[in-house]
NUPA-993140 format. One line per field, with one value per atom (N, C-alpha, C): residue number from 0; residue in three letters; atom name; x, y, z. Coordinates in steps of 0.001 Angstrom, whole numbers. Layout:
NUPA-993140
pos = c(NUM; ...)
code = c(ALA; ...)
site = c(CA; ...)
xx = c(X; ...)
yy = c(Y; ...)
zz = c(Z; ...)
This chain:
NUPA-993140
pos = c(0; 0; 0; 1; 1; 1; 2; 2; 2; 3; 3; 3; 4; 4; 4; 5; 5; 5; 6; 6; 6; 7; 7; 7; 8; 8; 8; 9; 9; 9; 10; 10; 10; 11; 11; 11; 12; 12; 12; 13; 13; 13; 14; 14; 14; 15; 15; 15; 16; 16; 16; 17; 17; 17; 18; 18; 18; 19; 19; 19; 20; 20; 20; 21; 21; 21; 22; 22; 22; 23; 23; 23; 24; 24; 24; 25; 25; 25; 26; 26; 26; 27; 27; 27; 28; 28; 28; 29; 29; 29; 30; 30; 30; 31; 31; 31; 32; 32; 32; 33; 33; 33; 34; 34; 34; 35; 35; 35; 36; 36; 36; 37; 37; 37; 38; 38; 38; 39; 39; 39; 40; 40; 40; 41; 41; 41; 42; 42; 42; 43; 43; 43; 44; 44; 44; 45; 45; 45; 46; 46; 46; 47; 47; 47; 48; 48; 48; 49; 49; 49; 50; 50; 50; 51; 51; 51; 52; 52; 52; 53; 53; 53; 54; 54; 54; 55; 55; 55; 56; 56; 56; 57; 57; 57; 58; 58; 58; 59; 59; 59; 60; 60; 60; 61; 61; 61; 62; 62; 62; 63; 63; 63; 64; 64; 64; 65; 65; 65; 66; 66; 66; 67; 67; 67; 68; 68; 68; 69; 69; 69; 70; 70; 70; 71; 71; 71; 72; 72; 72; 73; 73; 73; 74; 74; 74; 75; 75; 75; 76; 76; 76; 77; 77; 77; 78; 78; 78; 79; 79; 79; 80; 80; 80; 81; 81; 81; 82; 82; 82; 83; 83; 83; 84; 84; 84; 85; 85; 85; 86; 86; 86; 87; 87; 87; 88; 88; 88; 89; 89; 89; 90; 90; 90; 91; 91; 91; 92; 92; 92; 93; 93; 93; 94; 94; 94; 95; 95; 95; 96; 96; 96; 97; 97; 97; 98; 98; 98; 99; 99; 99; 100; 100; 100; 101; 101; 101; 102; 102; 102; 103; 103; 103; 104; 104; 104; 105; 105; 105; 106; 106; 106; 107; 107; 107; 108; 108; 108; 109; 109; 109; 110; 110; 110; 111; 111; 111; 112; 112; 112; 113; 113; 113; 114; 114; 114; 115; 115; 115; 116; 116; 116; 117; 117; 117; 118; 118; 118; 119; 119; 119; 120; 120; 120; 121; 121; 121; 122; 122; 122; 123; 123; 123; 124; 124; 124; 125; 125; 125; 126; 126; 126; 127; 127; 127; 128; 128; 128; 129; 129; 129; 130; 130; 130; 131; 131; 131; 132; 132; 132; 133; 133; 133; 134; 134; 134; 135; 135; 135; 136; 136; 136; 137; 137; 137; 138; 138; 138; 139; 139; 139; 140; 140; 140; 141; 141; 141; 142; 142; 142; 143; 143; 143; 144; 144; 144; 145; 145; 145; 146; 146; 146; 147; 147; 147; 148; 148; 148; 149; 149; 149; 150; 150; 150; 151; 151; 151; 152; 152; 152; 153; 153; 153; 154; 154; 154; 155; 155; 155; 156; 156; 156; 157; 157; 157; 158; 158; 158; 159; 159; 159; 160; 160; 160; 161; 161; 161; 162; 162; 162; 163; 163; 163; 164; 164; 164; 165; 165; 165; 166; 166; 166; 167; 167; 167; 168; 168; 168; 169; 169; 169; 170; 170; 170; 171; 171; 171; 172; 172; 172; 173; 173; 173; 174; 174; 174; 175; 175; 175; 176; 176; 176; 177; 177; 177; 178; 178; 178; 179; 179; 179; 180; 180; 180; 181; 181; 181; 182; 182; 182; 183; 183; 183; 184; 184; 184; 185; 185; 185; 186; 186; 186; 187; 187; 187; 188; 188; 188; 189; 189; 189; 190; 190; 190; 191; 191; 191; 192; 192; 192; 193; 193; 193; 194; 194; 194; 195; 195; 195; 196; 196; 196; 197; 197; 197; 198; 198; 198)
code = c(MET; MET; MET; LYS; LYS; LYS; SER; SER; SER; SER; SER; SER; GLY; GLY; GLY; CYS; CYS; CYS; PHE; PHE; PHE; TYR; TYR; TYR; LYS; LYS; LYS; LYS; LYS; LYS; LYS; LYS; LYS; ILE; ILE; ILE; PHE; PHE; PHE; VAL; VAL; VAL; CYS; CYS; CYS; ILE; ILE; ILE; LEU; LEU; LEU; LEU; LEU; LEU; THR; THR; THR; ALA; ALA; ALA; VAL; VAL; VAL; ALA; ALA; ALA; TYR; TYR; TYR; LEU; LEU; LEU; ILE; ILE; ILE; SER; SER; SER; LEU; LEU; LEU; TYR; TYR; TYR; HIS; HIS; HIS; ILE; ILE; ILE; ILE; ILE; ILE; GLU; GLU; GLU; LEU; LEU; LEU; PRO; PRO; PRO; ALA; ALA; ALA; GLY; GLY; GLY; GLY; GLY; GLY; SER; SER; SER; VAL; VAL; VAL; THR; THR; THR; PHE; PHE; PHE; CYS; CYS; CYS; SER; SER; SER; THR; THR; THR; LEU; LEU; LEU; PHE; PHE; PHE; LEU; LEU; LEU; TYR; TYR; TYR; LEU; LEU; LEU; ILE; ILE; ILE; THR; THR; THR; TYR; TYR; TYR; PHE; PHE; PHE; PHE; PHE; PHE; GLY; GLY; GLY; VAL; VAL; VAL; ARG; ARG; ARG; THR; THR; THR; GLY; GLY; GLY; ALA; ALA; ALA; VAL; VAL; VAL; TRP; TRP; TRP; GLY; GLY; GLY; ALA; ALA; ALA; ALA; ALA; ALA; TYR; TYR; TYR; GLY; GLY; GLY; LEU; LEU; LEU; CYS; CYS; CYS; LYS; LYS; LYS; VAL; VAL; VAL; LEU; LEU; LEU; THR; THR; THR; ALA; ALA; ALA; LEU; LEU; LEU; ALA; ALA; ALA; THR; THR; THR; ASP; ASP; ASP; ILE; ILE; ILE; TYR; TYR; TYR; ALA; ALA; ALA; PRO; PRO; PRO; GLU; GLU; GLU; ILE; ILE; ILE; SER; SER; SER; ASP; ASP; ASP; LEU; LEU; LEU; ILE; ILE; ILE; LEU; LEU; LEU; ASP; ASP; ASP; TYR; TYR; TYR; MET; MET; MET; ALA; ALA; ALA; GLY; GLY; GLY; TYR; TYR; TYR; ALA; ALA; ALA; ALA; ALA; ALA; VAL; VAL; VAL; SER; SER; SER; LEU; LEU; LEU; GLY; GLY; GLY; GLY; GLY; GLY; LEU; LEU; LEU; VAL; VAL; VAL; ARG; ARG; ARG; MET; MET; MET; ARG; ARG; ARG; LYS; LYS; LYS; GLY; GLY; GLY; LYS; LYS; LYS; ALA; ALA; ALA; PHE; PHE; PHE; GLY; GLY; GLY; THR; THR; THR; LEU; LEU; LEU; GLN; GLN; GLN; ILE; ILE; ILE; GLY; GLY; GLY; TYR; TYR; TYR; LEU; LEU; LEU; ALA; ALA; ALA; GLY; GLY; GLY; MET; MET; MET; ALA; ALA; ALA; ALA; ALA; ALA; ARG; ARG; ARG; PHE; PHE; PHE; ALA; ALA; ALA; VAL; VAL; VAL; ALA; ALA; ALA; CYS; CYS; CYS; ILE; ILE; ILE; SER; SER; SER; GLY; GLY; GLY; MET; MET; MET; CYS; CYS; CYS; PHE; PHE; PHE; TYR; TYR; TYR; TYR; TYR; TYR; ASP; ASP; ASP; ARG; ARG; ARG; GLY; GLY; GLY; GLN; GLN; GLN; SER; SER; SER; ALA; ALA; ALA; TRP; TRP; TRP; GLU; GLU; GLU; ASN; ASN; ASN; LEU; LEU; LEU; ARG; ARG; ARG; TYR; TYR; TYR; VAL; VAL; VAL; ALA; ALA; ALA; ALA; ALA; ALA; TYR; TYR; TYR; ASN; ASN; ASN; GLY; GLY; GLY; GLY; GLY; GLY; TYR; TYR; TYR; ILE; ILE; ILE; LEU; LEU; LEU; ALA; ALA; ALA; GLU; GLU; GLU; GLY; GLY; GLY; MET; MET; MET; ILE; ILE; ILE; CYS; CYS; CYS; PHE; PHE; PHE; GLY; GLY; GLY; ILE; ILE; ILE; LEU; LEU; LEU; CYS; CYS; CYS; ILE; ILE; ILE; PRO; PRO; PRO; PRO; PRO; PRO; VAL; VAL; VAL; ILE; ILE; ILE; GLU; GLU; GLU; ALA; ALA; ALA; LEU; LEU; LEU; SER; SER; SER; TYR; TYR; TYR; LEU; LEU; LEU; LYS; LYS; LYS; GLU; GLU; GLU; GLY; GLY; GLY; PHE; PHE; PHE; GLU; GLU; GLU; LYS; LYS; LYS; LYS; LYS; LYS; ASP; ASP; ASP; ALA; ALA; ALA; ASP; ASP; ASP; ILE; ILE; ILE; THR; THR; THR; LEU; LEU; LEU; GLU; GLU; GLU; GLU; GLU; GLU; PHE; PHE; PHE)
site = c(N; CA; C; N; CA; C; N; CA; C; N; CA; C; N; CA; C; N; CA; C; N; CA; C; N; CA; C; N; CA; C; N; CA; C; N; CA; C; N; CA; C; N; CA; C; N; CA; C; N; CA; C; N; CA; C; N; CA; C; N; CA; C; N; CA; C; N; CA; C; N; CA; C; N; CA; C; N; CA; C; N; CA; C; N; CA; C; N; CA; C; N; CA; C; N; CA; C; N; CA; C; N; CA; C; N; CA; C; N; CA; C; N; CA; C; N; CA; C; N; CA; C; N; CA; C; N; CA; C; N; CA; C; N; CA; C; N; CA; C; N; CA; C; N; CA; C; N; CA; C; N; CA; C; N; CA; C; N; CA; C; N; CA; C; N; CA; C; N; CA; C; N; CA; C; N; CA; C; N; CA; C; N; CA; C; N; CA; C; N; CA; C; N; CA; C; N; CA; C; N; CA; C; N; CA; C; N; CA; C; N; CA; C; N; CA; C; N; CA; C; N; CA; C; N; CA; C; N; CA; C; N; CA; C; N; CA; C; N; CA; C; N; CA; C; N; CA; C; N; CA; C; N; CA; C; N; CA; C; N; CA; C; N; CA; C; N; CA; C; N; CA; C; N; CA; C; N; CA; C; N; CA; C; N; CA; C; N; CA; C; N; CA; C; N; CA; C; N; CA; C; N; CA; C; N; CA; C; N; CA; C; N; CA; C; N; CA; C; N; CA; C; N; CA; C; N; CA; C; N; CA; C; N; CA; C; N; CA; C; N; CA; C; N; CA; C; N; CA; C; N; CA; C; N; CA; C; N; CA; C; N; CA; C; N; CA; C; N; CA; C; N; CA; C; N; CA; C; N; CA; C; N; CA; C; N; CA; C; N; CA; C; N; CA; C; N; CA; C; N; CA; C; N; CA; C; N; CA; C; N; CA; C; N; CA; C; N; CA; C; N; CA; C; N; CA; C; N; CA; C; N; CA; C; N; CA; C; N; CA; C; N; CA; C; N; CA; C; N; CA; C; N; CA; C; N; CA; C; N; CA; C; N; CA; C; N; CA; C; N; CA; C; N; CA; C; N; CA; C; N; CA; C; N; CA; C; N; CA; C; N; CA; C; N; CA; C; N; CA; C; N; CA; C; N; CA; C; N; CA; C; N; CA; C; N; CA; C; N; CA; C; N; CA; C; N; CA; C; N; CA; C; N; CA; C; N; CA; C; N; CA; C; N; CA; C; N; CA; C; N; CA; C; N; CA; C; N; CA; C; N; CA; C; N; CA; C; N; CA; C; N; CA; C; N; CA; C; N; CA; C; N; CA; C; N; CA; C; N; CA; C; N; CA; C; N; CA; C; N; CA; C; N; CA; C; N; CA; C; N; CA; C; N; CA; C; N; CA; C; N; CA; C; N; CA; C; N; CA; C; N; CA; C; N; CA; C; N; CA; C; N; CA; C; N; CA; C; N; CA; C; N; CA; C; N; CA; C; N; CA; C; N; CA; C; N; CA; C; N; CA; C; N; CA; C; N; CA; C; N; CA; C; N; CA; C; N; CA; C; N; CA; C; N; CA; C)
xx = c(838; -11; 850; 1956; 2814; 3469; 3980; 4632; 3636; 2389; 1339; 1010; 928; 650; 1742; 2978; 4108; 4081; 3693; 3611; 2612; 1433; 405; 773; 1476; 1939; 2982; 3849; 4883; 4221; 3203; 2473; 1831; 1109; 463; 1506; 2608; 3638; 4201; 4505; 5045; 4034; 2759; 1714; 1565; 1562; 1490; 2702; 3873; 5109; 5093; 4761; 4725; 3661; 2484; 1420; 1826; 2463; 2912; 3980; 4925; 5974; 5345; 4421; 3755; 3008; 2325; 1560; 2470; 3533; 4444; 5130; 5517; 6130; 5123; 3876; 2840; 2591; 3042; 2844; 3787; 4842; 5826; 5743; 5439; 5144; 6280; 6622; 7546; 6806; 5598; 4711; 3318; 2617; 1253; 353; -720; -1637; -2731; -3261; -4202; -5523; -6005; -7317; -7188; -6046; -5822; -4912; -4218; -3261; -1842; -900; 473; 1433; 2683; 3750; 4562; 4714; 5437; 6716; 7452; 8686; 8365; 7630; 7365; 6501; 5491; 4604; 3814; 3404; 2609; 3423; 4739; 5607; 5544; 5667; 5593; 4211; 3178; 1822; 1684; 2226; 2111; 2898; 3960; 4753; 3931; 2891; 2002; 1336; 876; 248; 1265; 2453; 3470; 3888; 3971; 4384; 3242; 2024; 963; -315; -362; -1481; -2512; -3474; -4435; -5361; -5923; -6886; -6247; -5075; -4364; -4008; -3552; -3232; -4403; -5583; -6795; -7216; -7154; -7559; -6666; -5372; -4428; -4417; -4690; -4804; -5981; -7112; -8302; -8020; -7274; -6906; -6024; -5075; -4226; -5074; -6016; -6904; -7729; -8178; -8940; -8102; -6820; -5923; -5829; -5782; -5740; -7024; -8168; -9455; -9491; -9085; -9096; -8150; -7006; -6050; -6654; -7332; -7961; -9037; -9837; -10886; -10286; -9221; -8584; -7884; -7430; -6703; -7556; -8849; -9794; -9496; -8938; -8703; -10056; -10151; -11422; -11848; -13097; -13697; -15193; -15853; -17259; -18085; -17750; -18501; -17569; -17987; -17200; -17067; -18115; -18068; -16969; -16612; -15504; -14183; -13995; -12772; -12711; -13828; -13853; -13523; -14151; -13875; -12470; -12015; -10709; -9602; -9724; -8664; -8830; -9911; -10040; -10134; -11051; -11166; -9936; -9431; -8294; -7043; -6737; -5546; -5755; -7000; -7296; -7124; -7405; -7290; -5851; -4883; -3475; -3176; -3916; -3717; -4013; -4799; -5121; -3891; -2826; -1571; -1043; -1490; -1083; -1590; -2559; -3048; -1971; -1055; 39; 950; 1193; 2077; 1485; 193; -477; -353; 256; 440; 1457; 1310; 2212; 3621; 4577; 5961; 6421; 7710; 8277; 9036; 8272; 8897; 9473; 10624; 11240; 10287; 10181; 9314; 7962; 7659; 6349; 6147; 7164; 7052; 6755; 7526; 7375; 6021; 5635; 4360; 3183; 3333; 2299; 2105; 3220; 3130; 2456; 2853; 2241; 748; 374; -1054; -1813; -1208; -1850; -2033; -1047; -1172; -2205; -2314; -3337; -4735; -4888; -6166; -6474; -5469; -5668; -6054; -5408; -5729; -7181; -7646; -9030; -10018; -9736; -10627; -10608; -9426; -9302; -10099; -10109; -10875; -12387; -12799; -14218; -14649; -13805; -14104; -14165; -13242; -13283; -14540; -14934; -16150; -17424; -17403; -18576; -18707; -17576; -17610; -17074; -16382; -15826; -16308; -17428; -17970; -18391; -17897; -18262; -19375; -20559; -21737; -21659; -20753; -20594; -19748; -19186; -18376; -18974; -18554; -19033; -18407; -19018; -18463; -17058; -16790; -15447; -14422; -14800; -13899; -13605; -14643; -14463; -13525; -13726; -12917; -11449; -11237; -9866; -9159; -9899; -9308; -9004; -9952; -9780; -8619; -8542; -7453; -6094; -6030; -4766; -4328; -5310; -4987; -4476; -5291; -4882; -3687; -3632; -2522; -1193; -1206; 27; 801; 87; 790; 945; -57; 55; 1163; 1253; 2312; 3685; 3809; 5108; 5625; 4788; 5199; 5417; 4556; 4653; 5981; 6441; 7696; 8883; 8822; 9910; 10031; 8887; 8887; 9280; 8823; 9178; 10680; 11302; 12751; 13479; 12954; 13569; 13403; 12251; 11975; 12790; 13425; 14255; 15725; 16056; 17429; 17676; 18647; 18872; 18955; 19695; 19757; 18395; 17574; 16231; 15380; 15449; 14686; 15100; 16399; 16919; 16465; 16504; 16113; 14620; 13810; 12352; 11962; 12653; 12384; 12735; 13842; 14294; 13263; 12788; 11776; 10460; 10062; 8809; 8855; 9964; 10095; 10064; 10674; 10655; 9272; 8515; 7148; 6217; 6512; 5647; 5841; 6941; 7182; 6837; 5739; 5224; 6203; 7104; 8031; 9417; 9508; 10817; 11244; 12571; 13147; 13788; 13148; 13638; 14849; 16042; 17252; 18062; 19164; 20046; 21254; 21218; 22363; 22697; 21645; 21873; 21639; 21476; 21166; 22418)
yy = c(-1200; 4; 1252; 1222; 2392; 2697; 1659; 1887; 2373; 1863; 2306; 3744; 4149; 5554; 6479; 6058; 6849; 6994; 5878; 5908; 6959; 6977; 7921; 9370; 9564; 10905; 11356; 10423; 10704; 10987; 10208; 10388; 11775; 12155; 13457; 14587; 14432; 15447; 15615; 14510; 14549; 15175; 14817; 15364; 16878; 17315; 18742; 19464; 18899; 19513; 19648; 18575; 18617; 19567; 19586; 20500; 21940; 22207; 23573; 24051; 23153; 23512; 23775; 22899; 23097; 24412; 24761; 26012; 27236; 27211; 28366; 28547; 27449; 27538; 28072; 27696; 28110; 29633; 30303; 31753; 32530; 31877; 32510; 31880; 32708; 32219; 32500; 31499; 31700; 32442; 31971; 32590; 32617; 33758; 33895; 34342; 33612; 33954; 34896; 35751; 36798; 36276; 35156; 34646; 33495; 33432; 32327; 31290; 30563; 29562; 30118; 29307; 29799; 28605; 28891; 27923; 28262; 27289; 27530; 26705; 26878; 26109; 24720; 23947; 22516; 22302; 23172; 22967; 21670; 21322; 20074; 18840; 18923; 17779; 17410; 18413; 18165; 17620; 18127; 17657; 16203; 15825; 14466; 13480; 13935; 13043; 12473; 13183; 12645; 11388; 11434; 10266; 9148; 9531; 8537; 7781; 8497; 7889; 7130; 7681; 7171; 6675; 6828; 6276; 7307; 6825; 7697; 8426; 7706; 8340; 9457; 9208; 10240; 11399; 11105; 12165; 12996; 12377; 13123; 14031; 13587; 14390; 15618; 15394; 16515; 17397; 16811; 17634; 18581; 18072; 18923; 20008; 19634; 20585; 21697; 21293; 22267; 23159; 22548; 23330; 24329; 23923; 24827; 26037; 25813; 26916; 27875; 27317; 28126; 28921; 28279; 28962; 30165; 29952; 31019; 32140; 31773; 32781; 33588; 32894; 33576; 34539; 34131; 35002; 36189; 35955; 37034; 38068; 37633; 38545; 39031; 38706; 39217; 38746; 37523; 36961; 36728; 37093; 36987; 35541; 35284; 33974; 34196; 33586; 33786; 33405; 32294; 31801; 31086; 30967; 30235; 28750; 28268; 26864; 26626; 27671; 27567; 27353; 28114; 27974; 26609; 26146; 24826; 23715; 23782; 22755; 22855; 24055; 24249; 23915; 24350; 24141; 22851; 22731; 21585; 20262; 20200; 18990; 18774; 19884; 19812; 19241; 19737; 19260; 17897; 17618; 16264; 15249; 15674; 14763; 14342; 15158; 14813; 13447; 13125; 11864; 10639; 10826; 9682; 9090; 9861; 9320; 8205; 8150; 7102; 5739; 5674; 4360; 3628; 4359; 3754; 2963; 3487; 2813; 1545; 1334; 156; -1033; -828; -1953; -2934; -4163; -5224; -4999; -5141; -4977; -3556; -3336; -1995; -1647; -1510; -1196; 197; 367; 1693; 2667; 3840; 4839; 4980; 4170; 4231; 5601; 6136; 7447; 8511; 8518; 9531; 9444; 8212; 7998; 8369; 8031; 8373; 9872; 10598; 12065; 12633; 12160; 12651; 12323; 11115; 10733; 11680; 12030; 12957; 14325; 14787; 16096; 16050; 14889; 14755; 14817; 14230; 14311; 15748; 16472; 17878; 18688; 18384; 19064; 18810; 17584; 17240; 18042; 18144; 18906; 20385; 20929; 22317; 22604; 21625; 21802; 21760; 20866; 20791; 22110; 22635; 23903; 25033; 25029; 26067; 25991; 24781; 24631; 25037; 24806; 25125; 26636; 27278; 28640; 29728; 29327; 30321; 30094; 29463; 29108; 30380; 30549; 31671; 31229; 31757; 31324; 31816; 32706; 33203; 32265; 31235; 30259; 28860; 27974; 26593; 25869; 24716; 23925; 23482; 23115; 22657; 23792; 25013; 26136; 26459; 26363; 26582; 25545; 24292; 23217; 23361; 23761; 23973; 25072; 26166; 27279; 26873; 26253; 25806; 24855; 23882; 22885; 23537; 24484; 25167; 26042; 26744; 27652; 26877; 25894; 25117; 24216; 23672; 22805; 23533; 24821; 25566; 25588; 26048; 26170; 24843; 23931; 22645; 21812; 21838; 21086; 21637; 22963; 23579; 23123; 23223; 22792; 21290; 20571; 19094; 18632; 19288; 18899; 19227; 20360; 20709; 19653; 19313; 18319; 16923; 16591; 15316; 15199; 16301; 16287; 16050; 16678; 16463; 15022; 14465; 13060; 12051; 12481; 11581; 11599; 12465; 12520; 11341; 10474; 9259; 9437; 10441; 10594; 10929; 11661; 12009; 10768; 9934; 8668; 7788; 7687; 6842; 7331; 8664; 9224; 9028; 9271; 9110; 7657; 6764; 5329; 4867; 5388; 5052; 5524; 6751; 7296; 6505; 6209; 5465; 4082; 3392; 2083; 2212; 3269; 3495; 3804; 4625; 4941; 3750; 2801; 1634; 663; 852; 23; 841; 442; 1262; 1428; 475; 547; 1007; 1511; 1926; 3274; 3413; 4681; 5298; 6345; 6924; 7822; 7315; 8112; 7940; 8642; 8552; 7663; 6876; 6072; 5016; 4470; 3400; 3874; 5163; 5686; 5766)
zz = c(-6; -5; -8; 795; 889; -441; -1143; -2416; -3459; -3352; -4291; -4067; -2771; -2472; -2952; -2803; -3269; -4794; -5461; -6930; -7403; -6785; -7232; -6898; -5791; -5463; -6496; -6867; -7875; -9213; -9543; -10813; -10886; -9804; -9766; -9878; -9152; -9189; -10611; -11256; -12623; -13591; -13445; -14325; -14126; -12866; -12554; -13160; -12964; -13448; -14972; -15687; -17136; -17676; -17013; -17426; -17214; -16088; -15766; -16762; -17093; -18046; -19425; -19828; -21103; -21154; -20075; -20024; -20068; -19290; -19277; -20616; -21262; -22583; -23587; -23464; -24420; -24406; -23348; -23246; -24144; -24625; -25490; -26874; -27865; -29205; -30179; -30950; -32080; -33192; -33462; -34465; -33863; -34024; -33556; -34694; -34956; -36033; -35547; -36437; -36008; -35479; -35967; -35533; -34562; -33883; -32929; -33499; -32624; -33062; -33025; -32596; -32517; -32525; -32843; -32772; -31506; -30611; -29369; -29327; -28253; -28069; -27521; -28307; -27963; -26732; -26520; -25367; -25486; -26686; -26833; -26601; -26770; -26474; -25005; -24137; -22701; -22319; -22968; -22686; -23105; -24260; -24742; -23866; -23220; -22364; -21225; -20760; -19731; -20260; -21492; -22124; -22321; -22785; -23041; -21774; -20671; -19416; -18719; -18754; -17899; -18633; -19940; -20670; -21137; -21909; -22582; -21612; -20671; -19736; -18901; -18392; -17629; -18536; -19743; -20693; -21069; -21224; -21595; -20450; -19225; -18071; -17937; -18008; -17862; -19106; -20261; -21465; -21360; -20852; -20627; -19589; -18543; -17492; -18063; -18925; -19584; -20492; -21207; -22063; -21262; -20069; -19194; -18815; -18526; -18227; -19418; -20614; -21821; -22040; -21707; -21793; -20871; -19631; -18631; -19029; -19603; -20065; -21220; -22131; -23280; -22800; -21845; -21320; -20564; -19841; -19050; -19939; -21119; -21993; -23173; -23130; -24116; -25536; -25674; -27000; -27678; -28919; -29635; -29837; -29511; -29792; -29916; -30907; -31084; -29853; -29231; -28087; -27148; -25874; -24881; -25303; -25964; -26424; -27449; -28201; -29150; -28406; -27342; -26553; -25891; -25399; -24743; -25733; -26929; -27952; -28451; -28781; -29389; -28412; -27146; -26183; -25370; -24637; -23744; -24526; -25506; -26305; -27211; -27746; -28641; -27966; -26777; -26088; -25420; -25028; -24543; -25652; -26891; -28030; -28319; -27855; -28042; -27394; -26346; -25634; -26504; -27571; -28441; -29075; -29157; -29650; -28775; -27515; -26614; -27011; -27882; -28356; -29114; -29704; -30447; -29497; -28300; -27347; -26788; -27008; -26469; -27403; -28545; -29472; -28892; -29271; -28752; -29246; -28324; -28693; -28494; -28697; -28560; -29819; -30884; -32162; -32143; -32866; -32954; -33630; -33078; -33691; -33035; -32038; -31367; -30738; -30074; -29427; -30445; -31539; -32561; -33262; -33620; -34322; -33390; -32130; -31169; -31064; -31002; -30937; -32171; -33347; -34580; -34635; -34140; -34085; -33163; -32025; -31126; -31734; -32477; -33128; -34250; -34908; -35944; -35324; -34140; -33428; -33029; -32579; -32230; -33468; -34604; -35859; -36238; -36083; -36424; -35570; -34256; -33381; -33771; -34103; -34498; -35759; -36681; -37935; -37657; -36764; -36372; -35757; -34871; -34207; -35227; -36195; -37233; -38083; -38431; -39261; -38476; -37183; -36361; -36043; -35823; -35287; -36236; -37264; -38188; -39622; -39742; -41086; -41812; -43020; -43891; -44828; -44591; -45392; -46825; -47104; -48453; -49308; -48699; -49438; -49292; -50167; -50091; -48920; -48551; -47449; -47763; -49019; -49401; -49249; -49655; -49539; -48075; -47250; -45810; -45207; -45597; -45070; -45498; -46739; -47216; -46439; -46189; -45443; -44013; -43348; -41968; -41854; -42786; -42772; -42987; -43944; -44223; -43044; -42464; -41352; -40111; -39717; -38529; -38821; -40014; -40371; -40350; -40681; -40732; -39408; -38358; -37064; -36343; -36517; -35840; -36491; -37812; -38499; -38166; -38087; -37807; -36438; -35402; -34079; -34023; -34718; -34727; -35295; -36367; -37001; -36129; -35427; -34494; -33410; -32816; -31740; -32254; -33456; -34040; -34208; -34666; -34814; -33488; -32430; -31116; -30661; -30953; -30512; -31330; -32378; -33189; -32742; -31776; -31272; -30344; -30626; -29840; -28328; -27828; -26350; -25749; -26499; -26024; -25950; -26989; -27023; -25844; -25632; -24523; -23166; -22977; -21679; -21423; -22424; -22245; -22054; -22743; -22565; -21150; -20682; -19306; -18275; -18417; -17501; -17590; -18790; -18999; -18314; -18470; -17835; -16322; -15829; -14376; -13859; -14586; -14148; -14205; -15065; -15155; -14024; -13249; -12072; -10845; -10177; -9072; -7934; -7753; -6634; -7067; -8296; -8819; -8233; -8098; -7649; -8889; -9431; -10667; -10388; -10656; -10487; -11759; -11821; -12990; -12716; -11643; -11276; -12324; -12958; -13912; -15351; -15525; -16858; -17706)
């Protein structure tokens, strides 16, 4: 019981830490688009690591919590949004969707590239939610559905793809892969002491 309690305390601490780092990094933009959306210094990578370490359900909960922080920030800074439901869908559902990339890590075996493919799958899920949000709240009735979809896909795809490729490149660096694999294996053992002694 004691080791289990320590594990969950460690898990919560790590999730809070990664979410906080992701949020703080998201406040500084490499590129910011006029109607919302930005490229950050890999904030979504830290968010996805929660899913990579602890699974889809944990990643979805903390992704939604991160999204809620973004909603509150948007409301506090008067960022334009047609409705509060747009912010909830775009942020809370969008960042929770990143956790779907964790389904890749549930496949049998430990094939090379699972971490990278999982991250890209999570970003693809976020892109899908962003497009749904765009079609629901930014629909231009003066254009056809296809034209609206093309615009929404190009707009959201631009900044999501840019950040996704930066993070993907980082995840392809061998020392990064080794370090994250080491941490993941440690977190999967409830009684493990995560140190760098054997790294």
